[in-house]
N, C-alpha and C positions, 0 to 999 in steps of 0.2 A: 450584114457581115457580109464581106466582100473577102473569101480566101483565093490565095493565088496557088499556084502549085507549090513553092517554098512552104509556105503554110502547111501544107498536105505533108511534107517530107519531114517538117518540123514534128508533127505532130506523132510521126512513126519514132521518134528519137528521143519522146517525153520518157522513157524507161531509161535510156543513157542521161539524160540531163539529172535526174534523179536519182540514180544511182553514182553520180560523180559528185553531186552536193551532199549526199549522205557521207558517204566515201573523205570529202575532204574536211567532215565533220567529225567522224568518227577519229580520222588519223590526226586531231588539232591543229592542223595547219592555220586556221584563222584565228586560233589563240597564241600560237607562236607569231605570226605576222601581225599581232598584236603590238610587238615589243617593237617592229619594227621593221624595214626591206631586209631581205634575204635572198639567196640566190638558190637552184636546186639543191646544190650540195648540201650547203648548211640545213636547208629545210630535210634534206634526206635521211641527215645525220641525228637530227633532233627528233626525227618518228621511226626512225631505226628503218627504213626503207632504201631500197636502190636508187640511184640517183636518176636513173633511165627513167622507172617509174613514175619518182616523184617531178618530175618535169614536165614528163605528159600530163598528168594529173590536174600541173599547176597552170600549164598553157590551156588546157581545156575548162577550167574555173574560170581563167580569162576571159573564154568564148563562151562564158555564162554571165562574166560582167561582173564577178563578186572580187577578181583581182584586175589588177594591171600590171605590167609589166615595162620595164625599160632596163636599154644593158645588160641584159640576161637578173636583174634582180626584180623581187615580185612584191606588189604592197598590197593592203586593202582596200577597195572602193570602199566609201562614206555607208557603202548599204551594210556593206558586210561587217564595217566595224562597229555599225551601232547593233545589227542584230544577228551576229553569228559569231560572238566573240563570250563566251562564256564568262558570268558573272557581269554583262551589262546589262541595264533595267530591262530592255527591251530585245533581251537574246529570244532568239526563235528555234534556235539549234533542237532546244528539247521535243519539238514535233514532230521533231523527222522519226522520233521513238514511237510515233501514234498515226501518223499519216501515211508514213514507210515503213510499220510493224511489219516484224517476221513472221505476225497473224494475217495479214492480208495481201502480202506479196505473193505467195503464191495461188492464193484465191482468185486474184487477176488474174493468173494462166490458166482458170477453169472458168470465167466468164461466160464461152458460150455455152458451157453446162447450164450453165446458172442463168441464163437467156431463156433456152428451151424448158428450163423447168421453174423458173418465176422464182425463185428463190434459192439459198446455199446449197449447193451438197452435198456440204460438208459436217459427220457427227457433231463436230464440235463448231459453235456459234453463240451469237452476240448473248444469246439466252441459256449457255450452260451453265449449271451452276460454280462461281466460283474462278472464271474463266481468267487466267492468269494478264490476259489482256488487260482488265480492269485496274489489275494491282498498277501495269503503266500508265494506264490513263489519268489516274490518281496523281501518280508522281508527276507527268510532264506535262501537264496541262494546264496548267496555274497561270503561265502566262497569258494563255487568251480566256482563261476562268475568271482572271481579277480585273481584266478591262471590263466584262459583260456583267462582269458582278456588282459593280461601281454605278453600272448605266442603272441595273435595275433594281439596285438599293435606290439611286437618285428617284428612280420613276413612283416609288413605293412611298417617299418619304413622308410627303404630307400626308397619305391613308393610315399609316404606321406611327406619325406623332400624333395623332388622334387617340391612339389608343392608351387605357392605363397599364394592361399589359397585353403582349404579343407571343401568342404562340406556334410556334412555325414551323412545319415537316417541309423538309427536305430530301425529295423521292430519289434514289440514285444517285446520293448527291457528291461521288467522288470526291474531289476536294474540299467537298463542304462549301467553298465558299462565296457560294451565292447566298445561303442562310449565312455565314458567318459575317459575312460584308456590311446585312443589312445588321445585325444583333452588333458588329461594333459601333456601327452609325448609330444605332435605337437598346440605349442603354436597360429597357425595359423588357428586350426581346429574349426570349428562350428558343433554342432550338434543338429536334430533332431529326439528326441525321441516319435516314434510310440506305444501307448500301450491304453487299455482301461480305461476311464478316476477313477476306482476306483483305477487303480493301477499306472496312473501317480503320485497321491498325496506318493506316498511314492518312487516311484522313480524320486523325485524333492528331495526330504532327501540327495540323495546320489551324485548328482550333489553338492548341497551345502556343503557336507563335502570335496568333495575335491576342492572345490572353482572355480567351473567351470562355475557357474550359469550362470552368464552373456553372455556367450558362448551357453547356451541351449537352445530350444525350443522344446514346447509338440503339438503331434499331438494326436488328439481323437480319438477315432472309430475302427471301422473293417477295416484289412490291405488290404481286396478284395474290400473294400465297398470305404473309405475317401479317399478324395484327395492326393495325394503324395506330392505335391507341388514340389520341385526342379527347374532346374536339378542340383545333385548333381555328386560331382568326386565317392563316395562312397557308396554302401548301404553294412552295415551288416543284417545278417540275423542267428543267432543265435538262434540251438533249436524251429524252427518253420517248416519247411519241414516235420519231424515228424508225424506231427499232421493230414496228408492230402492225397490222394491217390496220383498216380503219375500226373492224367490229373489238378489236382489243383493245383499240384506245377506249373504244365507249365502255367495254368494261371498266378499265383503270379508270375513268371517269367519273364512274358512276362511284364506285369505293371511296373516289377522292370528295366524292360531294358529299357521302355519309359520313366522310371525318370532319367535316368542317364545320364551326357554327352557322348559327342561321343567317347571319351576316357577314360573315367569312369569302375569303374570296382567293383563287389559284392565277398563280402566274405563269406562263409558259415561254420558254426560252428554247426556239428552234428556229432550223435552217424553215422557212414558209415561201416558197414561189409563193408571189401574187398572178394576176393576170397578165405580166410582161410575159413575153417570146423567151424561148429558152434561153436564144444567144444574147438576152439583155439579162435577164437574172440564172447566171451562169451555173453560178457556184450548186444549186439547191438540187437541179437536175443531174450536175455530176457527182453530188452526192448521194442521189439516189441508186448509182451503180454501184457504189464501196456497199449500202444498205442491201443491193441483192445480191452479193456474194457473202455478205458476211450473216444475213438473217435470215429465217423461212420466208416473212411477209414483209418488210418493214420499206420504206422509203420516206423522201420528204413530201410530207401533207401539204396541198395547198390553201392557202387560206378560206377558201370558201368550203373547204374539209372538216377544217375548225371549225369555222361559226354552225356548221350543219351538227358537226360532234357535242359542242358545248351546248347550244340550246336543245340539245334533246337527253342530254344529262341532268339538267338543275339548273345552269348556268346562264347567265346573260351572253347576248354577242360580245366578245371579246371590244376593248380597246388596242389598238394595233401602233406600234411606235417601232417606229425605224431609227436608225444610226447609222449615220458614215463611215464609224470610228469598228462596226461588228457586220457582219456578211449574215449573221441574224436577225431574227423579231423576234421582238417581246409581245406576248399576248395577256392582258389581264381581262378577268373575267369575274363575277361578283356569282355570287350563289343565291337564287332564287328563295326568295323567302316562302 
């Protein structure tokens, strides 16, 4: 990667770019311009803002490439029309409530202290029981969860179809879509959704929308402590292990192995860097910085680490699945008989 001085300056502007885009979403600018081109005065009136402030924001959004302007009128670029207008199938604006969450914004300012400590300096963090961030995560992450859950369900389909019944535990389920998409595809499947009580009230809505609530049960509590019930044919663990150290991941994996049937399997969906350099596999390395400020010991664990953790806890070495459609990897491992 060959960086120029301008690239470094652009990095310093990152917080400005984030604020500009998030403000455009919050003020409804993309939704209004979806109706057609408009000048700054019309937009300002609609969003109840000053014309000067609106003009400056619109020009900034144009500089980011999500708007274009001509003769004083602003319109959406194709990418903004597809991904930043509420109600569009590929709408990404809800991710601002997660990636630019108020729970993270202040923590990034504390990154130097987190680096010195080796983890978050805050009393409230990812493991705080019933943390309100997880409600936002369940409410706003469906756009990415739905795509990944379809990929996962298709990977598991031949194996799942071979079972007369399919008992599935979805750990820290959030939207529940990983288990529910599989259950929608496999009518013989039943799903146990595990998460905090304040999250499961949102999760239930997804099960209702997909018409599978009659095949879903809910387990409330801490995944390290609550009885997991079972035994299960399949345990789904999506975006969980990156919150913990390897030692605690091993603790969880042992719990999961005990909750599986002898021929059961585990499906892990997470940001998993391989052997490529950080410049090539950038997303997972940058994501680990979020874990540094948000968790006590979490990070995106390497593929080699997962192999070691799984084989140490009664699983086979995992099959690894990559997809250009998602930035994460899917690992499938069977319980060793």
